[in-house]
matplotlib code that plots the C-alpha trace (Angstrom):
import matplotlib.pyplot as plt

x = [86.9, 84.3, 82.9, 79.5, 78.1, 74.2, 71.0, 69.1, 65.7, 67.2, 66.2, 69.1, 71.5, 69.0, 69.9, 73.3, 72.7, 70.2, 73.4, 76.0, 74.1, 73.0, 76.5, 78.0, 80.1, 81.7, 81.6, 81.0, 78.1, 78.3, 75.0, 74.9, 72.1, 71.1, 68.2, 71.0, 73.2, 75.7, 76.3, 77.0, 79.8, 83.8, 84.6, 81.8, 81.9, 85.3, 84.2, 80.9, 81.3, 77.6, 76.9, 74.5, 74.8, 75.2, 79.1, 81.2, 84.9, 87.3, 90.7, 93.6, 91.0, 89.0, 85.6, 82.1, 78.5, 75.5, 73.8, 73.5, 77.3, 78.4, 75.7, 77.5, 80.8, 80.0, 78.3, 80.7, 81.1, 78.2, 74.6, 73.5, 74.6, 74.1, 77.1, 75.1, 75.7, 71.9, 70.4, 73.1, 72.0, 68.4, 69.5, 71.2, 67.6, 66.0, 68.1, 68.3, 64.5, 64.8, 66.5, 64.9, 61.1, 60.7, 63.1, 62.1, 58.5, 58.4, 61.2, 60.8, 57.1, 58.1, 60.7, 58.3, 56.0, 58.1, 61.2, 59.9, 56.5, 54.8, 55.3, 52.2, 55.0, 55.8, 52.0, 51.7, 55.0, 53.8, 50.9, 52.3, 55.0, 51.6, 50.8, 54.4, 54.8, 51.6, 52.7, 56.3, 54.5, 52.1, 55.1, 56.6, 53.2, 52.9, 56.3, 55.7, 52.7, 54.7, 57.8, 59.3, 61.9, 62.6, 65.2, 62.9, 63.7, 66.2, 66.8, 69.4, 70.6, 67.7, 65.3, 67.4, 67.5, 63.5, 62.8, 64.0, 61.5, 58.9, 58.2, 57.7, 55.6, 52.7, 55.1, 54.6, 50.7, 51.2, 48.6, 49.9, 47.0, 45.6, 49.0, 49.1, 52.2, 53.9, 53.1, 53.5, 57.7, 57.4, 56.8, 59.1, 62.2, 61.8, 62.5, 65.9, 68.3, 70.1, 66.9, 66.7, 64.2, 64.8, 65.6, 67.9, 69.2, 70.5, 72.9]
y = [-39.7, -37.2, -36.0, -34.5, -32.6, -32.3, -33.5, -35.6, -34.6, -31.3, -31.3, -29.2, -31.5, -34.6, -33.1, -33.5, -36.9, -38.0, -37.0, -38.9, -42.3, -41.9, -41.5, -44.1, -41.2, -42.8, -40.6, -40.3, -38.6, -36.6, -35.7, -32.1, -31.3, -27.7, -27.3, -28.0, -25.2, -27.0, -25.4, -22.0, -24.2, -22.5, -26.0, -26.0, -21.9, -22.9, -24.8, -22.4, -19.1, -18.6, -21.8, -23.6, -27.0, -28.8, -28.4, -30.6, -31.8, -32.1, -32.9, -30.6, -28.3, -27.4, -27.0, -26.0, -25.0, -23.9, -27.2, -26.4, -25.4, -28.8, -30.3, -28.8, -29.7, -33.2, -33.7, -32.5, -34.4, -36.6, -37.2, -34.5, -31.6, -31.2, -30.6, -28.1, -24.3, -23.4, -26.5, -26.2, -22.3, -23.8, -25.9, -23.4, -21.4, -24.0, -24.0, -20.4, -20.3, -23.5, -21.2, -17.7, -18.5, -22.1, -22.4, -19.2, -20.0, -23.9, -24.9, -22.1, -23.2, -26.7, -25.5, -23.8, -26.4, -29.7, -28.4, -25.9, -26.9, -23.9, -21.9, -18.6, -16.1, -17.7, -18.8, -15.3, -16.1, -19.5, -18.4, -15.5, -18.4, -20.1, -18.2, -17.8, -21.5, -22.2, -19.4, -21.7, -25.1, -23.5, -22.4, -26.0, -27.6, -25.8, -27.0, -30.5, -30.6, -30.5, -32.1, -35.4, -33.8, -30.4, -30.1, -33.1, -36.8, -37.0, -35.9, -33.3, -31.0, -29.0, -32.1, -32.8, -29.3, -29.1, -32.8, -32.2, -30.2, -30.4, -34.1, -32.9, -30.1, -31.1, -31.0, -27.3, -26.9, -27.4, -29.9, -31.6, -32.9, -30.1, -30.7, -33.8, -32.9, -32.8, -35.9, -37.8, -35.8, -37.1, -40.6, -40.5, -38.8, -41.8, -44.3, -43.2, -45.6, -45.6, -43.4, -43.4, -41.8, -38.7, -41.0, -40.5, -44.3, -43.2, -40.8]
z = [0.7, 1.4, 4.4, 4.4, 7.8, 7.4, 8.4, 6.3, 7.5, 5.7, 1.9, 1.3, 2.9, 1.2, -2.3, -1.8, -0.7, -3.0, -5.9, -3.9, -4.0, -7.8, -8.9, -6.3, -4.6, -1.2, 1.6, 5.3, 6.5, 9.9, 11.5, 12.3, 15.5, 14.0, 17.3, 19.4, 18.0, 16.8, 13.7, 15.8, 17.5, 16.7, 15.1, 12.4, 11.9, 10.6, 7.8, 7.0, 9.0, 7.8, 10.2, 7.9, 6.5, 4.1, 4.2, 2.0, 3.3, 0.1, 1.9, 3.2, 4.9, 1.8, 2.4, -0.1, 1.2, -0.2, -1.3, -5.1, -5.0, -3.8, -6.5, -9.4, -8.0, -7.4, -11.1, -12.6, -15.9, -15.1, -16.9, -14.5, -15.8, -19.4, -22.0, -24.5, -23.0, -23.4, -21.6, -18.9, -18.2, -18.4, -15.3, -13.5, -14.2, -12.2, -9.5, -8.6, -9.0, -6.1, -4.0, -4.5, -5.2, -4.2, -0.8, 1.3, 1.4, 1.6, 3.1, 5.3, 6.0, 6.9, 9.2, 11.5, 11.1, 11.4, 13.2, 15.6, 16.0, 14.8, 17.6, 18.2, 18.0, 14.3, 13.0, 11.1, 9.4, 8.7, 7.0, 5.3, 3.3, 1.7, -1.5, -2.2, -1.8, -4.1, -6.5, -7.1, -7.0, -10.1, -12.4, -11.5, -12.7, -15.9, -16.8, -16.0, -17.6, -20.9, -19.8, -17.8, -16.0, -15.9, -18.5, -21.1, -20.8, -18.5, -14.9, -14.2, -11.0, -11.7, -10.6, -7.8, -6.2, -6.6, -5.6, -1.9, -0.4, -3.0, -2.0, 1.4, 1.3, 2.7, 5.8, 5.3, 4.7, 1.2, -0.7, -3.6, -4.7, -7.0, -8.9, -10.9, -13.0, -9.8, -8.7, -11.8, -11.8, -7.9, -8.8, -12.0, -10.0, -7.1, -10.2, -10.5, -9.4, -6.5, -4.8, -1.5, 1.0, 3.2, 6.5, 9.0, 8.7, 5.1, 7.3]

ax = plt.figure().add_subplot(projection="3d")
ax.plot(x, y, z, "-o")
ax.set_aspect("equal")
plt.show()
């Protein structure tokens, strides 16, 4: 059985939890307290020298880290990865977008505000993330005005990757009321069978 090391309030961990719920993958959840420095302890560093969650323990001391890599590993052969090569590339396109144009702004602003309590010495960084975050949301909004999910009528890993931090973007100061396409998509996503909320009781 898989072991997943993470924190359910982290979007990168939550996206893996969502996929496992959608696919009915049995696993043991191991909570990791990042604020207590547990990712920098030697036992954790043997699993991920980059000192970040999530980490998936597979078997025989094999570990996988980086959330989207874990998603692609677990979803292989499922409906969440398109069979068509071009569609699969589009899915990966949105996953790369999430990691490079979305997460560095929305997730970081959320972390500074929600986890750290918006300390004075990071206020400038927090407010500096707002423009980039809204730019990413605007790209998503334009696409979702014309598509039910990111690749059409069925959800893929692209949706899971982008849902995790988008649905709590307000915790980073990003008001979603001006993005009706995103709001509609969030509701559609939450109707996927097996959906669970971002709550530690599910960890």
